[in-house]
C-alpha positions as CSV (number, residue, x, y, z in Angstrom):
1,M,0.0,0.0,0.0
2,K,1.4,3.4,-1.0
3,I,1.0,6.4,1.3
4,S,0.7,9.8,-0.3
5,I,1.5,13.1,1.5
6,K,-0.5,16.2,0.7
7,S,-0.4,19.8,2.0
8,T,-3.3,21.5,3.6
9,K,-2.5,24.7,1.8
10,K,-5.1,25.8,-0.7
11,T,-5.4,29.0,-2.8
12,E,-8.8,28.3,-4.2
13,H,-12.0,26.5,-3.4
14,H,-12.3,23.1,-5.2
15,S,-15.4,21.4,-3.7
16,G,-17.4,21.4,-0.6
17,S,-20.9,21.0,0.9
18,F,-23.2,23.7,2.2
19,L,-26.4,23.4,4.2
20,I,-28.5,26.5,4.3
21,T,-31.4,26.6,6.8
22,G,-34.0,29.3,7.3
23,R,-37.6,30.0,8.0
24,S,-40.2,30.1,5.2
25,G,-39.9,33.3,3.1
26,A,-36.3,34.0,4.3
27,G,-35.0,33.9,0.7
28,K,-33.2,30.6,0.9
29,S,-33.7,29.7,-2.8
30,T,-32.1,32.9,-3.9
31,I,-28.8,31.6,-2.5
32,L,-28.6,29.2,-5.5
33,G,-28.0,32.3,-7.7
34,T,-24.9,33.3,-5.7
35,L,-22.7,30.4,-6.6
36,P,-19.1,31.1,-7.9
37,C,-19.7,29.7,-11.4
38,K,-21.7,30.2,-14.5
39,P,-25.5,29.5,-14.2
40,E,-25.2,26.7,-16.8
41,E,-22.7,24.9,-14.5
42,V,-25.4,24.5,-11.8
43,C,-28.1,21.9,-11.6
44,V,-30.8,21.9,-8.9
45,I,-33.1,19.2,-7.9
46,D,-36.3,21.3,-7.7
47,I,-38.4,19.4,-5.2
48,E,-41.0,22.0,-4.4
49,N,-41.3,24.0,-7.6
50,G,-40.1,27.1,-5.9
51,L,-37.4,28.5,-8.1
52,E,-39.4,31.3,-9.7
53,V,-37.1,33.8,-7.9
54,L,-34.3,32.5,-10.2
55,R,-36.2,33.1,-13.5
56,G,-33.6,35.7,-14.6
57,Q,-30.8,33.1,-14.5
58,D,-30.3,30.1,-16.8
59,I,-29.8,27.6,-14.0
60,Q,-30.6,24.0,-15.0
61,T,-33.1,22.2,-12.8
62,I,-34.6,18.7,-12.5
63,P,-38.4,19.1,-12.0
64,F,-38.7,16.6,-9.2
65,W,-42.5,17.1,-8.8
66,E,-43.0,16.0,-12.5
67,M,-41.2,12.7,-12.1
68,E,-43.2,9.5,-11.6
69,G,-42.7,7.1,-8.8
70,D,-42.2,7.3,-5.0
71,P,-39.9,10.0,-3.6
72,I,-37.1,7.6,-2.6
73,A,-36.9,6.0,-6.1
74,K,-37.1,9.5,-7.8
75,M,-34.2,10.8,-5.7
76,R,-32.2,7.7,-6.5
77,E,-32.6,8.4,-10.2
78,C,-31.7,12.1,-9.7
79,I,-28.5,11.2,-7.9
80,K,-27.6,8.7,-10.5
81,F,-28.1,11.3,-13.3
82,L,-26.0,13.9,-11.4
83,R,-23.2,11.4,-10.8
84,E,-22.7,11.0,-14.5
85,S,-23.1,14.8,-15.3
86,E,-20.5,17.5,-15.7
87,F,-22.1,20.1,-13.5
88,K,-19.7,21.9,-11.1
89,W,-22.4,22.7,-8.5
90,V,-25.5,20.7,-7.6
91,G,-28.3,21.7,-5.3
92,M,-31.4,20.3,-3.6
93,D,-34.3,22.6,-2.8
94,S,-35.6,21.6,-0.3
95,F,-34.7,18.6,1.7
96,T,-37.5,19.5,4.1
97,M,-40.1,19.0,1.4
98,L,-38.5,15.8,0.3
99,A,-38.5,14.5,3.9
100,E,-42.2,15.3,4.2
101,Q,-42.9,13.4,1.0
102,I,-40.9,10.4,2.2
103,K,-42.7,10.4,5.6
104,A,-46.1,10.5,3.9
105,H,-45.0,7.7,1.5
106,M,-43.9,5.4,4.3
107,E,-47.0,6.0,6.3
108,H,-49.2,5.2,3.3
109,N,-47.1,2.0,2.6
110,A,-46.6,0.9,6.2
111,A,-46.6,-2.9,5.4
112,Q,-43.9,-2.4,2.6
113,Y,-41.6,-0.8,5.1
114,G,-42.3,-3.2,8.0
115,L,-44.0,-0.5,10.0
116,L,-46.9,-2.7,11.3
117,T,-46.8,-4.7,14.5
118,K,-47.8,-8.4,14.7
119,S,-51.3,-7.2,15.6
120,G,-51.4,-4.9,12.6
121,A,-51.1,-1.6,14.4
122,F,-48.9,1.2,13.0
123,D,-45.5,1.3,14.7
124,G,-44.7,5.0,14.9
125,L,-41.4,4.5,16.8
126,K,-40.1,2.2,14.0
127,L,-41.2,4.8,11.4
128,Y,-38.8,7.4,12.8
129,G,-36.0,4.8,12.8
130,E,-36.7,4.1,9.2
131,L,-36.9,7.8,8.3
132,K,-33.5,8.5,10.0
133,K,-31.9,5.7,8.1
134,T,-33.4,6.8,4.8
135,Y,-32.6,10.5,5.2
136,G,-29.0,9.6,6.1
137,G,-28.7,7.4,3.0
138,I,-30.0,10.1,0.7
139,I,-27.8,12.9,2.1
140,N,-24.7,10.7,2.1
141,A,-25.3,9.6,-1.5
142,F,-25.9,13.2,-2.6
143,L,-22.7,14.5,-0.8
144,A,-20.7,11.6,-2.3
145,L,-21.2,12.9,-5.8
146,P,-17.7,13.3,-7.2
147,D,-16.0,16.5,-8.4
148,K,-19.0,18.7,-7.5
149,S,-19.8,21.2,-4.8
150,K,-23.2,20.8,-3.1
151,V,-25.9,23.0,-1.7
152,V,-28.8,21.6,0.3
153,I,-31.6,23.9,1.5
154,C,-33.7,23.1,4.5
155,G,-36.5,24.8,6.3
156,A,-36.2,25.9,9.9
157,E,-38.5,27.0,12.7
158,E,-38.2,28.9,16.0
159,K,-38.8,26.9,19.2
160,A,-39.1,28.2,22.7
161,D,-36.6,27.0,25.2
162,G,-37.6,28.4,28.6
163,P,-37.0,32.2,28.5
164,D,-35.0,31.9,25.3
165,S,-35.7,30.7,21.8
166,R,-33.6,28.8,19.2
167,I,-33.8,28.1,15.5
168,E,-34.0,24.4,14.5
169,T,-33.8,22.6,11.2
170,L,-37.3,21.5,10.2
171,I,-37.3,17.9,9.1
172,P,-39.9,15.4,10.2
173,G,-38.3,12.6,12.2
174,S,-35.2,12.4,14.4
175,Y,-32.6,13.5,11.8
176,S,-32.9,17.2,12.2
177,D,-30.5,17.3,15.2
178,T,-27.7,15.6,13.2
179,I,-28.0,16.6,9.6
180,M,-25.6,19.6,9.9
181,F,-22.7,17.3,10.9
182,N,-22.7,15.8,7.4
183,F,-21.8,19.2,5.8
184,D,-18.6,21.2,5.6
185,E,-20.6,24.4,6.1
186,A,-23.9,24.8,7.8
187,Y,-25.4,28.3,7.9
188,G,-28.6,29.8,9.1
189,M,-30.4,32.4,6.9
190,R,-31.0,35.5,9.1
191,V,-33.3,38.2,7.9
192,T,-33.3,41.6,9.7
193,K,-35.2,44.8,9.0
194,T,-33.1,47.9,8.3
195,D,-33.9,51.5,7.1
196,D,-33.0,50.3,3.5
197,G,-35.3,47.2,3.7
198,L,-34.6,43.6,4.5
199,K,-31.1,42.4,5.0
200,R,-30.3,38.8,4.5
201,Q,-27.2,37.3,6.2
202,F,-25.6,33.9,6.8
203,V,-25.1,32.9,10.4
204,T,-21.8,31.1,10.1
205,N,-21.2,30.5,13.8
206,S,-23.6,29.6,16.5
207,D,-25.0,32.8,18.1
208,G,-27.3,31.4,20.8
209,A,-30.4,31.2,18.5
210,W,-28.9,29.6,15.4
211,V,-26.7,26.5,15.4
212,A,-24.1,26.9,12.7
213,K,-20.6,25.8,11.8
214,S,-17.8,26.5,9.2
215,R,-14.8,24.4,8.4
216,M,-13.5,27.1,6.0
217,S,-13.5,29.9,8.4
218,G,-10.1,30.9,9.9
219,G,-7.9,29.4,7.2
220,S,-5.0,31.8,6.5
221,D,-6.5,34.1,9.1
222,N,-9.5,34.8,6.9
223,A,-12.1,34.1,9.6
224,L,-15.8,34.7,8.8
225,E,-17.8,37.0,10.9
226,T,-20.7,35.5,12.7
227,Y,-23.0,37.3,10.2
228,E,-21.9,37.5,6.6
229,N,-23.7,38.7,3.5
230,A,-25.9,35.9,2.2
231,S,-23.7,35.0,-0.8
232,I,-21.8,31.7,-1.2
233,K,-19.5,33.3,-3.8
234,E,-18.6,36.1,-1.3
235,V,-18.0,33.7,1.6
236,I,-15.7,31.5,-0.5
237,A,-13.8,34.5,-1.8
238,K,-13.2,35.7,1.8
239,C,-12.0,32.3,3.0
240,Y,-9.7,31.8,0.0
241,S,-8.5,35.3,-0.7
């Protein structure tokens, strides 16, 4: 077995994975128009038919809602297609919607997924185990696509925690607490009101309300601020300047 030695030094971004979470209406889908490449080099699995905001750009999409079959089989075909494609960036909008479709599909086909007890009752606890396994398999297969950077968009909601509140990824099942650990970058989408209108920012480090992380931040002393302009292109440029 031959061992190779590589340097950690990089002067440009080659590939990586981004998870963008935010509440409904925060403008998460617009992030797909801020990638550091030409629009035709991007392909997005459009799960919820919500990319009207990108109508001014020639981004390629896979209309997931038009495909026939169950959501798991459809996603398998999408990943197979993207694996053989030459796109530089691939996206999924949104994983929350996909998760809801998978959950509904499993509930309606309980026997197929072994979700019935011996007495024929629905086993809700086993459902969440199956969901977690299925979600993890899909995310891992998507992130394993070679020679591509990935962006996955997820919904989020605010939950009360005693006197404080926190923003959590919105995915039915027990996968929401662990999904961010699959990604290199996991940012929240923060929207604030200013005198000039709404300001959209990435939360790149946990701030008490949002849970976030960044592996790129800090390289060559180019650390990201907790709140950065909501542009993947600008974030990458700052980390690899």
